[in-house]
N, C-alpha and C positions, 0 to 999 in steps of 0.2 A: 446474293454477291459470291464470287468466288475467288479466293486466292489463288492465286499458279507460280507455278514454279517454272522456271525458263523453259524447262525440257518439256512441259506438260502441255499434251492436244486436248484442244475446246473445240465444239463444234457447235452454238448457238442456235441453229437450225432443229438440234437432236432434244429442246428442249420446250414444252408448248407454253411459252410463256410471253406478255404484252412487252414489257421491262427486262434486263438483264444487264445487271453491272457486272466487272471483272477488276480486279486490282492484280499488279504483280510488279514485283522490282527485277529491273531488268538489268543484263552487261550487254554484251554484244547477241544480237539476235536478229535474225532475219525470216521471215514467215515464209517466204517464198509468194511466188502468184498464188491466190485462192479469192473465191467470192460466196458469199452466201445470202441466203432468202433476207433475211434481216436488214435493215439499215443499219449504220454503227458511226456512232458521235467518238473519237479518241480524242487525249489528250495526257499532256504528261503534267506529272507535278515539277519535275527538273528535265535535266538534259534537252534532247531534241531528237525529233522521228521524223525520218524521212519516208514520203507516202510516193509510190510509184504508180499512178494506174494505167490503161492502158496508153495513152500518149498524153500524160502530164506528168510531170514531178512536182512535189512540193514540198516545204521543209516544216515544221511545227517545234517551236520553242512553245515553254510553259502558259505564254499568255495569250495562246492562241487554241481552237479548238476545229478540227478536221470533220466533216461531215461526208461521209459515204453511203451513198443509195444501194438498196438494194438489189442483189445480184450485179454489182458492179466488179471486176475484176481488177485485185489491187494486190500490191505488196508493201508490206512495213517495216523498216530496218531500223536497228536503234543501236546506239555506240556507245559506250561508256554506262556510268549507271543513271537509269530512267526513272523515274515513278510514274507508270502505266496507268492510264487508268481508261476503258471503254464502256460504252452503253449501247447495248443493241436494242432495237426499236422493231417490234413486229409489224411489216407494211399491211397487214389488214386491220392492226390495230390504230394505227396514222390515218387510215382512210376511214375508218369512224369516224375519228377524231376532225374529220374534214381537213387534216393537218395541211395548210396553206406555208409554214414557217420554214420549213425543210424542201430544199429544190429537190427536182428528179437529177441534177446534175451535180455532181460532186462540189464542194465549196470549201472554203476556209475562214471560219469568222473570228472575230476578236472578242477575247472571252473578260467583261466585266470582273470586277472581285466579286459580285453577287452570281456572276453566272457562273465562275469558278467554286463556289460554294455551293450551289446547286447540282453542278456535273459531281463535284466529289459527292456529295449526300446522296447520288442515286447511283453513282457507282460501287457504292459501299454498303445499301440496301440488304436488306435477307432474300432469297430467292422467291420467303412466302409473302412479300410484302402485296397487300392489297393496293392496285395504281387506279382502282374502279370509282373508291369512294373515300372519304376519311382525310387523313393526314397523305397519303400515297397522292389521291387523287387531287389535293390541293398543292400540295408540290409540285407535280406535274404543270398545272394549271401555269404557276409563277414561270416555272421554266420555261414552256413553249412560248411565253410573253416575252422572257429576257429573248430564246434563241430569234424570235421574231423580230425585235429590235437591233441586235447584234449588227454591228458593221461588219459588212462584206470586205474579205481581203484581197486586193489585185496580186497575190503570190504563189499564182499557179504557172508553171512552168510548162508551156504546149511543147511538144518532139516531135520533128518531123521525122518522117517515115520512109524517105525516099533513101535507098540503096548506099547511094553515093555518100550518104552524109551518118552513116553507121558507126562510124571511128569518133564523133563528136561526144563527151565524156562529161558525166557533172562532176568530174574528179579534176577535172582540167581544164582552164580557161580557155575558151576559145578561142582561136585565133581571129586576126580582124579579115575582113572580107577579101581584100587582095590576096594575102597568103593561102586563105579559106581555096582560092580559086583555083589557084596554083597549085593547092594539094590535092586537088581532087578532077582536076583538068577538064574544068566547065567553067565558063564564064562570069563575071560577075551577075551580069544581066541575070543569066541563066538561075544561080544560087537564090538570087533575091525574088524570082517569080516561085522557084520551090517554096522559102519560107511563107511568102504570100498566101500560095496556096493551101501550105500544109498548117500552118501555125497562126495563119489570120496577122502575122508581122511581118515587116523585112527583116533581113539580115541583122541590121543594127540594132532596132528594136528589143529582138529574140537576145542580142547577146547584152543588152542590157536588162533587161530580165532574167538572164540567167545569172548577170551578177548583184541582182538584189536577192533572189533565193539563195545564192551561192553566201551573200554575205549575213542571211538571217541564221545559215545554219555555224558559221565560223562564230557569229556573236553570240547563240547559245550556247557554243563550247567554251565561252569565255575569252578568247580569244583579244587584243588587245584593237584597238582602231588601227593602229600603226600597221599591224600583222595583216587585217582586214584589207586596207588600204594597197598593202603591198602586196598581197596575194592577188588581188583581182585588178589590178594592171593600173593604180589611181596613182596621179603623180605625188600625192600627198593623202595626210590625215584629210583635210580641209577638203579636197577635190573631194574623196570620198562622202564625206557628211553631207558636202551640198548635195552629190547626186541623190544620196538616200531620201534627204529630206523634201526635194524638189519632187518624188515619186512618191512617199509615205506620209509626208507632210508634218513629219516631226523629225528629230535627229537620231541617229540609230540607238544611242542608248535609252532615249525618253520611249521609243517603239517597243525596246526588248524589256522593260517594265511593263508596258501595259496600260490599259485605259484607267485612270485613276474615279473615275464617274461611279 
């Protein structure tokens, strides 16, 4: 494990190890777009992490973990105090294990208390840990079992790449379809077709997904339900809670607390 200062540069590909853990206390931080040959699991003890991929955005609260496959271009942004942890996994090592629990696509997983403990334990392990036998190997067996069973989260926001939609921002609630159509000078039908083709969702579905992911970011920043409901254009707290529960299967505060199993 390496404790990093916020300004430190670290390249896991320079180290010939099957598993590498790092930890850092971050304030404002932006990694910029980059990629590495090793796969990466990243998570946080507090605060939240915004992850931008080539055509997706996700927000990671402390009860979730993101998987970024090898050679996937991505950007990591943090605001405020974040207890950052990252585990890098050598792709050849994963192949040797015939590791099927980690997808070839980026995904967000729910982290049970046991999985959170395993993530932390591996992240702070020393560089000379033996992951092929003994305690280290046993730890990874349990870890990968938990990864395999972890619930996959529907919290990735696909991004359209049509130039007419370049002004859409994760920082501002997207306009209703009829207003967007007027703004960009395209018909509602055309916009719907673009979103369906480029995101797999129609515009209304995409806007709802935007609200979901943004809600998670705001809740991770300890914003009140009233604040989140107002920021996301809901009539009241109850409407927001109903919306969130319908998609995620539980109310916002319960979701942010994570799995109790």
